[in-house]
PyMOL Python script that loads the backbone (N, CA, C, O; Angstrom):
from pymol import cmd

cmd.read_pdbstr("""\
ATOM      1  N   UNK A   1       0.889  -1.216   0.019  1.00  0.00           N
ATOM      2  CA  UNK A   1       0.016  -0.008  -0.075  1.00  0.00           C
ATOM      3  C   UNK A   1       0.941   1.189  -0.004  1.00  0.00           C
ATOM      4  O   UNK A   1       2.163   1.092   0.111  1.00  0.00           O
ATOM      5  N   UNK A   2       0.211   2.420  -0.089  1.00  0.00           N
ATOM      6  CA  UNK A   2       0.980   3.621  -0.120  1.00  0.00           C
ATOM      7  C   UNK A   2       1.193   4.238   1.304  1.00  0.00           C
ATOM      8  O   UNK A   2       1.851   5.267   1.460  1.00  0.00           O
ATOM      9  N   UNK A   3       0.619   3.574   2.306  1.00  0.00           N
ATOM     10  CA  UNK A   3       0.752   3.987   3.613  1.00  0.00           C
ATOM     11  C   UNK A   3       1.483   3.053   4.494  1.00  0.00           C
ATOM     12  O   UNK A   3       1.298   1.845   4.352  1.00  0.00           O
ATOM     13  N   UNK A   4       2.322   3.515   5.418  1.00  0.00           N
ATOM     14  CA  UNK A   4       2.948   2.648   6.356  1.00  0.00           C
ATOM     15  C   UNK A   4       2.917   3.277   7.677  1.00  0.00           C
ATOM     16  O   UNK A   4       2.782   4.493   7.811  1.00  0.00           O
ATOM     17  N   UNK A   5       3.048   2.417   8.707  1.00  0.00           N
ATOM     18  CA  UNK A   5       3.057   2.921  10.103  1.00  0.00           C
ATOM     19  C   UNK A   5       4.390   2.700  10.649  1.00  0.00           C
ATOM     20  O   UNK A   5       4.926   1.606  10.472  1.00  0.00           O
ATOM     21  N   UNK A   6       5.006   3.666  11.322  1.00  0.00           N
ATOM     22  CA  UNK A   6       6.323   3.520  11.829  1.00  0.00           C
ATOM     23  C   UNK A   6       6.203   3.482  13.369  1.00  0.00           C
ATOM     24  O   UNK A   6       5.736   4.481  13.917  1.00  0.00           O
ATOM     25  N   UNK A   7       6.546   2.524  14.049  1.00  0.00           N
ATOM     26  CA  UNK A   7       6.452   2.353  15.501  1.00  0.00           C
ATOM     27  C   UNK A   7       7.859   2.797  16.048  1.00  0.00           C
ATOM     28  O   UNK A   7       8.904   2.541  15.449  1.00  0.00           O
ATOM     29  N   UNK A   8       7.797   3.467  17.208  1.00  0.00           N
ATOM     30  CA  UNK A   8       8.966   3.949  17.931  1.00  0.00           C
ATOM     31  C   UNK A   8       8.659   3.928  19.426  1.00  0.00           C
ATOM     32  O   UNK A   8       7.524   4.115  19.865  1.00  0.00           O
ATOM     33  N   UNK A   9       9.757   3.686  20.204  1.00  0.00           N
ATOM     34  CA  UNK A   9       9.615   3.636  21.665  1.00  0.00           C
ATOM     35  C   UNK A   9      10.565   4.679  22.288  1.00  0.00           C
ATOM     36  O   UNK A   9      11.734   4.797  21.919  1.00  0.00           O
ATOM     37  N   UNK A  10       9.972   5.462  23.296  1.00  0.00           N
ATOM     38  CA  UNK A  10      10.710   6.416  24.017  1.00  0.00           C
ATOM     39  C   UNK A  10      10.894   5.923  25.498  1.00  0.00           C
ATOM     40  O   UNK A  10       9.899   5.563  26.127  1.00  0.00           O
ATOM     41  N   UNK A  11      12.110   5.898  26.053  1.00  0.00           N
ATOM     42  CA  UNK A  11      12.313   5.559  27.383  1.00  0.00           C
ATOM     43  C   UNK A  11      11.793   6.505  28.347  1.00  0.00           C
ATOM     44  O   UNK A  11      11.393   6.138  29.452  1.00  0.00           O
ATOM     45  N   UNK A  12      11.784   7.849  27.919  1.00  0.00           N
ATOM     46  CA  UNK A  12      11.310   8.947  28.699  1.00  0.00           C
ATOM     47  C   UNK A  12      10.640  10.006  27.772  1.00  0.00           C
ATOM     48  O   UNK A  12      10.985  10.094  26.593  1.00  0.00           O
ATOM     49  N   UNK A  13       9.734  10.765  28.280  1.00  0.00           N
ATOM     50  CA  UNK A  13       9.015  11.795  27.608  1.00  0.00           C
ATOM     51  C   UNK A  13      10.035  12.814  26.999  1.00  0.00           C
ATOM     52  O   UNK A  13      11.083  13.074  27.590  1.00  0.00           O
ATOM     53  N   UNK A  14       9.724  13.348  25.880  1.00  0.00           N
ATOM     54  CA  UNK A  14      10.545  14.336  25.283  1.00  0.00           C
ATOM     55  C   UNK A  14      10.130  14.825  23.996  1.00  0.00           C
ATOM     56  O   UNK A  14       9.155  14.313  23.445  1.00  0.00           O
ATOM     57  N   UNK A  15      10.819  15.830  23.425  1.00  0.00           N
ATOM     58  CA  UNK A  15      10.499  16.342  22.063  1.00  0.00           C
ATOM     59  C   UNK A  15      11.095  15.353  21.010  1.00  0.00           C
ATOM     60  O   UNK A  15      12.248  14.932  21.106  1.00  0.00           O
ATOM     61  N   UNK A  16      10.309  15.033  20.074  1.00  0.00           N
ATOM     62  CA  UNK A  16      10.528  14.085  19.053  1.00  0.00           C
ATOM     63  C   UNK A  16      10.238  14.689  17.601  1.00  0.00           C
ATOM     64  O   UNK A  16       9.203  15.312  17.364  1.00  0.00           O
ATOM     65  N   UNK A  17      11.212  14.460  16.669  1.00  0.00           N
ATOM     66  CA  UNK A  17      10.916  14.789  15.316  1.00  0.00           C
ATOM     67  C   UNK A  17      11.204  13.571  14.483  1.00  0.00           C
ATOM     68  O   UNK A  17      12.309  13.033  14.565  1.00  0.00           O
ATOM     69  N   UNK A  18      10.297  13.123  13.712  1.00  0.00           N
ATOM     70  CA  UNK A  18      10.407  12.074  12.665  1.00  0.00           C
ATOM     71  C   UNK A  18      10.233  12.570  11.385  1.00  0.00           C
ATOM     72  O   UNK A  18       9.167  13.106  11.079  1.00  0.00           O
ATOM     73  N   UNK A  19      11.297  12.442  10.469  1.00  0.00           N
ATOM     74  CA  UNK A  19      11.322  12.956   9.192  1.00  0.00           C
ATOM     75  C   UNK A  19      11.765  11.964   8.162  1.00  0.00           C
ATOM     76  O   UNK A  19      12.469  11.010   8.495  1.00  0.00           O
ATOM     77  N   UNK A  20      11.363  12.157   6.864  1.00  0.00           N
ATOM     78  CA  UNK A  20      11.719  11.220   5.787  1.00  0.00           C
ATOM     79  C   UNK A  20      12.610  11.992   4.847  1.00  0.00           C
ATOM     80  O   UNK A  20      12.309  13.125   4.470  1.00  0.00           O
ATOM     81  N   UNK A  21      13.721  11.363   4.467  1.00  0.00           N
ATOM     82  CA  UNK A  21      14.687  11.914   3.484  1.00  0.00           C
ATOM     83  C   UNK A  21      14.843  11.029   2.238  1.00  0.00           C
ATOM     84  O   UNK A  21      14.880   9.802   2.332  1.00  0.00           O
ATOM     85  N   UNK A  22      14.934  11.684   1.068  1.00  0.00           N
ATOM     86  CA  UNK A  22      15.263  10.940  -0.167  1.00  0.00           C
ATOM     87  C   UNK A  22      16.667  10.580  -0.287  1.00  0.00           C
ATOM     88  O   UNK A  22      17.443  10.914   0.608  1.00  0.00           O
ATOM     89  N   UNK A  23      17.071   9.935  -1.300  1.00  0.00           N
ATOM     90  CA  UNK A  23      18.430   9.456  -1.533  1.00  0.00           C
ATOM     91  C   UNK A  23      19.411  10.582  -1.690  1.00  0.00           C
ATOM     92  O   UNK A  23      20.617  10.388  -1.538  1.00  0.00           O
ATOM     93  N   UNK A  24      18.902  11.779  -1.998  1.00  0.00           N
ATOM     94  CA  UNK A  24      19.843  13.058  -2.141  1.00  0.00           C
ATOM     95  C   UNK A  24      20.051  13.673  -0.694  1.00  0.00           C
ATOM     96  O   UNK A  24      20.907  14.543  -0.538  1.00  0.00           O
ATOM     97  N   UNK A  25      19.327  13.258   0.294  1.00  0.00           N
ATOM     98  CA  UNK A  25      19.471  13.861   1.604  1.00  0.00           C
ATOM     99  C   UNK A  25      18.499  14.887   1.835  1.00  0.00           C
ATOM    100  O   UNK A  25      18.594  15.576   2.851  1.00  0.00           O
ATOM    101  N   UNK A  26      17.480  15.089   0.924  1.00  0.00           N
ATOM    102  CA  UNK A  26      16.489  16.137   0.996  1.00  0.00           C
ATOM    103  C   UNK A  26      15.369  15.772   1.908  1.00  0.00           C
ATOM    104  O   UNK A  26      14.897  14.640   1.799  1.00  0.00           O
ATOM    105  N   UNK A  27      14.889  16.591   2.789  1.00  0.00           N
ATOM    106  CA  UNK A  27      13.789  16.219   3.614  1.00  0.00           C
ATOM    107  C   UNK A  27      12.483  16.271   2.759  1.00  0.00           C
ATOM    108  O   UNK A  27      12.152  17.326   2.218  1.00  0.00           O
ATOM    109  N   UNK A  28      11.797  15.220   2.646  1.00  0.00           N
ATOM    110  CA  UNK A  28      10.503  15.202   1.821  1.00  0.00           C
ATOM    111  C   UNK A  28       9.274  15.276   2.669  1.00  0.00           C
ATOM    112  O   UNK A  28       8.225  15.736   2.218  1.00  0.00           O
ATOM    113  N   UNK A  29       9.393  14.810   3.948  1.00  0.00           N
ATOM    114  CA  UNK A  29       8.143  14.913   4.843  1.00  0.00           C
ATOM    115  C   UNK A  29       8.598  14.888   6.271  1.00  0.00           C
ATOM    116  O   UNK A  29       9.600  14.289   6.660  1.00  0.00           O
ATOM    117  N   UNK A  30       7.845  15.534   6.962  1.00  0.00           N
ATOM    118  CA  UNK A  30       7.858  15.521   8.472  1.00  0.00           C
ATOM    119  C   UNK A  30       6.705  14.831   8.976  1.00  0.00           C
ATOM    120  O   UNK A  30       5.586  15.326   8.845  1.00  0.00           O
ATOM    121  N   UNK A  31       6.897  13.679   9.566  1.00  0.00           N
ATOM    122  CA  UNK A  31       5.746  12.800  10.004  1.00  0.00           C
ATOM    123  C   UNK A  31       5.250  13.187  11.373  1.00  0.00           C
ATOM    124  O   UNK A  31       4.064  13.014  11.653  1.00  0.00           O
ATOM    125  N   UNK A  32       6.186  13.757  12.331  1.00  0.00           N
ATOM    126  CA  UNK A  32       5.805  14.163  13.574  1.00  0.00           C
ATOM    127  C   UNK A  32       6.833  15.057  14.134  1.00  0.00           C
ATOM    128  O   UNK A  32       8.029  14.798  14.004  1.00  0.00           O
ATOM    129  N   UNK A  33       6.409  16.097  14.749  1.00  0.00           N
ATOM    130  CA  UNK A  33       7.319  17.016  15.527  1.00  0.00           C
ATOM    131  C   UNK A  33       6.581  17.603  16.674  1.00  0.00           C
ATOM    132  O   UNK A  33       5.639  18.381  16.523  1.00  0.00           O
ATOM    133  N   UNK A  34       7.055  17.192  17.879  1.00  0.00           N
ATOM    134  CA  UNK A  34       6.314  17.649  19.103  1.00  0.00           C
ATOM    135  C   UNK A  34       6.800  16.807  20.239  1.00  0.00           C
ATOM    136  O   UNK A  34       7.802  16.094  20.179  1.00  0.00           O
ATOM    137  N   UNK A  35       6.012  16.941  21.288  1.00  0.00           N
ATOM    138  CA  UNK A  35       6.231  16.346  22.554  1.00  0.00           C
ATOM    139  C   UNK A  35       5.546  14.960  22.518  1.00  0.00           C
ATOM    140  O   UNK A  35       4.421  14.832  22.036  1.00  0.00           O
ATOM    141  N   UNK A  36       6.226  13.952  23.021  1.00  0.00           N
ATOM    142  CA  UNK A  36       5.655  12.512  23.219  1.00  0.00           C
ATOM    143  C   UNK A  36       5.959  12.031  24.627  1.00  0.00           C
ATOM    144  O   UNK A  36       7.022  12.276  25.197  1.00  0.00           O
ATOM    145  N   UNK A  37       4.991  11.354  25.137  1.00  0.00           N
ATOM    146  CA  UNK A  37       5.262  10.661  26.458  1.00  0.00           C
ATOM    147  C   UNK A  37       6.064   9.432  26.255  1.00  0.00           C
ATOM    148  O   UNK A  37       6.168   8.919  25.141  1.00  0.00           O
ATOM    149  N   UNK A  38       6.631   8.953  27.312  1.00  0.00           N
ATOM    150  CA  UNK A  38       7.376   7.610  27.236  1.00  0.00           C
ATOM    151  C   UNK A  38       6.446   6.461  26.809  1.00  0.00           C
ATOM    152  O   UNK A  38       5.253   6.445  27.111  1.00  0.00           O
ATOM    153  N   UNK A  39       7.048   5.513  26.101  1.00  0.00           N
ATOM    154  CA  UNK A  39       6.248   4.394  25.701  1.00  0.00           C
ATOM    155  C   UNK A  39       6.281   4.289  24.198  1.00  0.00           C
ATOM    156  O   UNK A  39       7.022   5.005  23.524  1.00  0.00           O
ATOM    157  N   UNK A  40       5.512   3.434  23.706  1.00  0.00           N
ATOM    158  CA  UNK A  40       5.386   3.127  22.268  1.00  0.00           C
ATOM    159  C   UNK A  40       4.426   4.019  21.619  1.00  0.00           C
ATOM    160  O   UNK A  40       3.314   4.235  22.100  1.00  0.00           O
ATOM    161  N   UNK A  41       4.866   4.563  20.479  1.00  0.00           N
ATOM    162  CA  UNK A  41       3.980   5.519  19.661  1.00  0.00           C
ATOM    163  C   UNK A  41       4.154   5.116  18.209  1.00  0.00           C
ATOM    164  O   UNK A  41       5.080   4.391  17.844  1.00  0.00           O
ATOM    165  N   UNK A  42       3.229   5.611  17.388  1.00  0.00           N
ATOM    166  CA  UNK A  42       3.316   5.385  15.850  1.00  0.00           C
ATOM    167  C   UNK A  42       3.245   6.682  15.150  1.00  0.00           C
ATOM    168  O   UNK A  42       2.600   7.627  15.604  1.00  0.00           O
ATOM    169  N   UNK A  43       3.913   6.728  14.034  1.00  0.00           N
ATOM    170  CA  UNK A  43       3.834   7.834  13.057  1.00  0.00           C
ATOM    171  C   UNK A  43       3.312   7.259  11.674  1.00  0.00           C
ATOM    172  O   UNK A  43       3.735   6.168  11.293  1.00  0.00           O
ATOM    173  N   UNK A  44       2.526   7.879  11.024  1.00  0.00           N
ATOM    174  CA  UNK A  44       1.942   7.375   9.724  1.00  0.00           C
ATOM    175  C   UNK A  44       2.569   8.149   8.563  1.00  0.00           C
ATOM    176  O   UNK A  44       2.727   9.369   8.617  1.00  0.00           O
ATOM    177  N   UNK A  45       2.922   7.403   7.512  1.00  0.00           N
ATOM    178  CA  UNK A  45       3.556   7.993   6.337  1.00  0.00           C
ATOM    179  C   UNK A  45       2.724   7.632   5.048  1.00  0.00           C
ATOM    180  O   UNK A  45       2.598   6.462   4.687  1.00  0.00           O
ATOM    181  N   UNK A  46       2.205   8.612   4.426  1.00  0.00           N
ATOM    182  CA  UNK A  46       1.503   8.403   3.110  1.00  0.00           C
ATOM    183  C   UNK A  46       2.545   8.635   2.026  1.00  0.00           C
ATOM    184  O   UNK A  46       2.928   9.777   1.772  1.00  0.00           O
ATOM    185  N   UNK A  47       3.003   7.579   1.392  1.00  0.00           N
ATOM    186  CA  UNK A  47       4.033   7.695   0.429  1.00  0.00           C
ATOM    187  C   UNK A  47       3.445   7.660  -0.960  1.00  0.00           C
ATOM    188  O   UNK A  47       4.179   7.369  -1.905  1.00  0.00           O
ATOM    189  N   UNK A  48       2.190   7.933  -1.142  1.00  0.00           N
ATOM    190  CA  UNK A  48       1.583   7.741  -2.500  1.00  0.00           C
ATOM    191  C   UNK A  48       2.260   8.831  -3.474  1.00  0.00           C
ATOM    192  O   UNK A  48       2.238   8.558  -4.675  1.00  0.00           O
ATOM    193  N   UNK A  49       2.791   9.904  -3.117  1.00  0.00           N
ATOM    194  CA  UNK A  49       3.431  10.796  -4.029  1.00  0.00           C
ATOM    195  C   UNK A  49       4.882  10.539  -4.304  1.00  0.00           C
ATOM    196  O   UNK A  49       5.527  11.261  -5.064  1.00  0.00           O
ATOM    197  N   UNK A  50       5.405   9.478  -3.666  1.00  0.00           N
ATOM    198  CA  UNK A  50       6.812   9.176  -3.852  1.00  0.00           C
ATOM    199  C   UNK A  50       7.076   8.185  -4.854  1.00  0.00           C
ATOM    200  O   UNK A  50       6.264   7.273  -5.012  1.00  0.00           O
ATOM    201  N   UNK A  51       8.180   8.263  -5.591  1.00  0.00           N
ATOM    202  CA  UNK A  51       8.562   7.266  -6.603  1.00  0.00           C
ATOM    203  C   UNK A  51       9.229   6.140  -5.876  1.00  0.00           C
ATOM    204  O   UNK A  51       9.628   6.254  -4.718  1.00  0.00           O
ATOM    205  N   UNK A  52       9.343   4.997  -6.625  1.00  0.00           N
ATOM    206  CA  UNK A  52      10.029   3.840  -6.080  1.00  0.00           C
ATOM    207  C   UNK A  52      11.440   4.169  -5.715  1.00  0.00           C
ATOM    208  O   UNK A  52      12.074   4.930  -6.446  1.00  0.00           O
ATOM    209  N   UNK A  53      11.988   3.652  -4.633  1.00  0.00           N
ATOM    210  CA  UNK A  53      13.347   4.014  -4.260  1.00  0.00           C
ATOM    211  C   UNK A  53      13.573   3.766  -2.835  1.00  0.00           C
ATOM    212  O   UNK A  53      12.692   3.227  -2.165  1.00  0.00           O
ATOM    213  N   UNK A  54      14.684   4.117  -2.328  1.00  0.00           N
ATOM    214  CA  UNK A  54      15.054   3.957  -0.882  1.00  0.00           C
ATOM    215  C   UNK A  54      14.944   5.306  -0.192  1.00  0.00           C
ATOM    216  O   UNK A  54      15.394   6.318  -0.731  1.00  0.00           O
ATOM    217  N   UNK A  55      14.367   5.330   0.963  1.00  0.00           N
ATOM    218  CA  UNK A  55      14.225   6.526   1.775  1.00  0.00           C
ATOM    219  C   UNK A  55      14.782   6.275   3.126  1.00  0.00           C
ATOM    220  O   UNK A  55      14.870   5.130   3.569  1.00  0.00           O
ATOM    221  N   UNK A  56      15.169   7.350   3.805  1.00  0.00           N
ATOM    222  CA  UNK A  56      15.664   7.211   5.245  1.00  0.00           C
ATOM    223  C   UNK A  56      14.603   7.874   6.173  1.00  0.00           C
ATOM    224  O   UNK A  56      14.168   9.006   5.962  1.00  0.00           O
ATOM    225  N   UNK A  57      14.249   7.149   7.134  1.00  0.00           N
ATOM    226  CA  UNK A  57      13.375   7.748   8.140  1.00  0.00           C
ATOM    227  C   UNK A  57      14.298   8.056   9.494  1.00  0.00           C
ATOM    228  O   UNK A  57      14.879   7.157  10.103  1.00  0.00           O
ATOM    229  N   UNK A  58      14.340   9.351   9.843  1.00  0.00           N
ATOM    230  CA  UNK A  58      15.176   9.675  10.951  1.00  0.00           C
ATOM    231  C   UNK A  58      14.327  10.204  12.081  1.00  0.00           C
ATOM    232  O   UNK A  58      13.494  11.097  11.929  1.00  0.00           O
ATOM    233  N   UNK A  59      14.598   9.573  13.273  1.00  0.00           N
ATOM    234  CA  UNK A  59      13.988  10.053  14.505  1.00  0.00           C
ATOM    235  C   UNK A  59      14.976  10.736  15.364  1.00  0.00           C
ATOM    236  O   UNK A  59      16.038  10.195  15.674  1.00  0.00           O
ATOM    237  N   UNK A  60      14.616  11.994  15.777  1.00  0.00           N
ATOM    238  CA  UNK A  60      15.508  12.755  16.648  1.00  0.00           C
ATOM    239  C   UNK A  60      14.741  12.975  17.965  1.00  0.00           C
ATOM    240  O   UNK A  60      13.567  13.342  18.014  1.00  0.00           O
ATOM    241  N   UNK A  61      15.508  12.717  19.007  1.00  0.00           N
ATOM    242  CA  UNK A  61      14.933  12.872  20.422  1.00  0.00           C
ATOM    243  C   UNK A  61      16.065  13.492  21.317  1.00  0.00           C
ATOM    244  O   UNK A  61      16.879  12.722  21.826  1.00  0.00           O
ATOM    245  N   UNK A  62      16.151  14.733  21.517  1.00  0.00           N
ATOM    246  CA  UNK A  62      17.240  15.299  22.231  1.00  0.00           C
ATOM    247  C   UNK A  62      18.551  15.113  21.390  1.00  0.00           C
ATOM    248  O   UNK A  62      18.634  15.518  20.231  1.00  0.00           O
ATOM    249  N   UNK A  63      19.521  14.503  22.019  1.00  0.00           N
ATOM    250  CA  UNK A  63      20.771  14.248  21.319  1.00  0.00           C
ATOM    251  C   UNK A  63      20.799  12.819  20.695  1.00  0.00           C
ATOM    252  O   UNK A  63      21.774  12.430  20.052  1.00  0.00           O
ATOM    253  N   UNK A  64      19.752  12.095  20.897  1.00  0.00           N
ATOM    254  CA  UNK A  64      19.599  10.725  20.291  1.00  0.00           C
ATOM    255  C   UNK A  64      19.121  10.837  18.859  1.00  0.00           C
ATOM    256  O   UNK A  64      18.246  11.657  18.580  1.00  0.00           O
ATOM    257  N   UNK A  65      19.644  10.065  17.958  1.00  0.00           N
ATOM    258  CA  UNK A  65      19.191  10.038  16.652  1.00  0.00           C
ATOM    259  C   UNK A  65      19.128   8.633  16.084  1.00  0.00           C
ATOM    260  O   UNK A  65      20.154   7.958  16.164  1.00  0.00           O
ATOM    261  N   UNK A  66      18.057   8.116  15.525  1.00  0.00           N
ATOM    262  CA  UNK A  66      17.881   6.750  14.975  1.00  0.00           C
ATOM    263  C   UNK A  66      17.457   6.905  13.476  1.00  0.00           C
ATOM    264  O   UNK A  66      16.609   7.726  13.127  1.00  0.00           O
ATOM    265  N   UNK A  67      18.070   6.104  12.658  1.00  0.00           N
ATOM    266  CA  UNK A  67      17.688   6.132  11.246  1.00  0.00           C
ATOM    267  C   UNK A  67      17.398   4.608  10.756  1.00  0.00           C
ATOM    268  O   UNK A  67      18.016   3.642  11.202  1.00  0.00           O
ATOM    269  N   UNK A  68      16.482   4.536   9.880  1.00  0.00           N
ATOM    270  CA  UNK A  68      16.147   3.272   9.266  1.00  0.00           C
ATOM    271  C   UNK A  68      15.733   3.545   7.809  1.00  0.00           C
ATOM    272  O   UNK A  68      15.120   4.568   7.504  1.00  0.00           O
ATOM    273  N   UNK A  69      16.094   2.577   6.896  1.00  0.00           N
ATOM    274  CA  UNK A  69      15.822   2.677   5.506  1.00  0.00           C
ATOM    275  C   UNK A  69      14.511   1.969   5.255  1.00  0.00           C
ATOM    276  O   UNK A  69      14.196   0.902   5.783  1.00  0.00           O
ATOM    277  N   UNK A  70      13.753   2.678   4.376  1.00  0.00           N
ATOM    278  CA  UNK A  70      12.496   2.061   3.862  1.00  0.00           C
ATOM    279  C   UNK A  70      12.655   2.086   2.356  1.00  0.00           C
ATOM    280  O   UNK A  70      13.225   3.025   1.802  1.00  0.00           O
ATOM    281  N   UNK A  71      12.148   1.045   1.687  1.00  0.00           N
ATOM    282  CA  UNK A  71      12.234   0.951   0.294  1.00  0.00           C
ATOM    283  C   UNK A  71      10.758   0.875  -0.308  1.00  0.00           C
ATOM    284  O   UNK A  71       9.926   0.076   0.122  1.00  0.00           O
ATOM    285  N   UNK A  72      10.534   1.680  -1.230  1.00  0.00           N
ATOM    286  CA  UNK A  72       9.277   1.718  -1.933  1.00  0.00           C
ATOM    287  C   UNK A  72       9.486   0.950  -3.124  1.00  0.00           C
ATOM    288  O   UNK A  72      10.465   1.225  -3.818  1.00  0.00           O
ATOM    289  N   UNK A  73       8.617  -0.082  -3.503  1.00  0.00           N
ATOM    290  CA  UNK A  73       8.638  -0.879  -4.728  1.00  0.00           C
ATOM    291  C   UNK A  73       7.259  -0.847  -5.413  1.00  0.00           C
ATOM    292  O   UNK A  73       6.233  -1.268  -4.879  1.00  0.00           O
ATOM    293  N   UNK A  74       7.325  -0.332  -6.591  1.00  0.00           N
ATOM    294  CA  UNK A  74       6.055  -0.129  -7.255  1.00  0.00           C
ATOM    295  C   UNK A  74       5.923  -1.116  -8.447  1.00  0.00           C
ATOM    296  O   UNK A  74       4.911  -1.107  -9.147  1.00  0.00           O
TER     297      UNK A  74
END
""", "prot")
cmd.dss("prot")
cmd.show_as("cartoon", "prot")
cmd.util.cbc("prot")
cmd.orient("prot")
């Protein structure tokens, strides 16, 4: 499908930004930016406007950064 759900877990509450970048390193979407409580949360991505390829999802929480690759196959 064109939509995906990205689950993430925070050990403690804090400001979180989840963004999607293309292969050129350009930010193409911000899925969430704001305060989240500790625990498991989800961000939704509607990738219907994106072409096939590999994308990077980056979550920033204070000084912590986590990245994962997602591949769209059409």
